[in-house]
N, C-alpha and C positions, 0 to 999 in steps of 0.2 A: 911348883917349881922343884921342890925337894924330891918329888916322885918322878920328875922328868916329863910330865905332861905338858908343861909350858916351858918355853925357852928361858934361859937364865939371863941372856943378854940379847940386845938388838942394837944395831948401828944405823945411824942416820945415812940415808942414801945420798944426801946432798954434801955433807961435810965429813962423813966417816966417823964421827964421834959417837961414843956410847950413849944410848938413850936411857932415860929414867922412867920408872913406872910412876904414874900419877893417878890419883883417884878422880873420877869424873861422874857426872850425872847424865851424860848424853848417850850412853851405851848400856846395853843390857848387862854387860859384865861388870860395869862400874869402875873399870880400870883400863888404862891405855899406856902404851909406850909413847914418850914425848921427848922431843929435843927442841929447845928454843934458844935463840941467841940473837945478838944485835950486831950489825955490821954497818958502819957509816950511817948511824941513826935510823937504819931500816931494820925492823924486827922480822925475824924468820922463825917459823914454827913448823915442825914436821911431827905428824902423829901416825901411829900404827896401832892396829888392833892388838890387844893383849894376847890373842891367839896366834899371832903371826909366827909362822914356822912350826906350829904344832900340827898334829894329825887332824885336828878339827878346825883348821884355819878358815875354810870356806863355808862352814856350817851356819845355818840360820837358826839353829837351836840355841837356847840359853845354856850357859855352863852347867846350871843345875840339871837340865834335861840330858845333856851330854854325859854327865857323871852318873845319872840314874841309868841311862841306856848302857853305859860301860859296865856298871855294876851288875845289871841283869844279864848281860852277855857273859860275864865272868862266872855267874851262877849257873850257866848252862841252859838257860831258858831258850826256847826256839823263837823264831821271828814273830809268830802269831801271838805268843804269850807276852813278849815285849811290847808289841803293838797295842795289845789290850791293856796292859798295866800302865803304859805311858799315855794312852789316848792319842797316838799319832798314826799316820797312814803307813801302809806297808812300804812304800817307796822311801820314806824317811828312815826306817829301820834298815833297809837294804843298803841305802846310800851310806 
């Protein structure tokens, strides 16, 4: 977040309130945006990916893989070298 790779704030699409970051075990990133509240004895819960709004929002790669790929791109390696170092297919590097 400090480096601008992840959004600093997310808002609930149902109530417009600011969401909070919560640790979780059901996602590869281990974190998610969450907003939960109760209205007339009915609990509501909205979740979003930690990546929501970032440039890798729709990626299936783990955050670790994304950071490694980003680092290798910044080092000036070409697509073949990145593919070889990360063990991913060419389409992954291009996408």
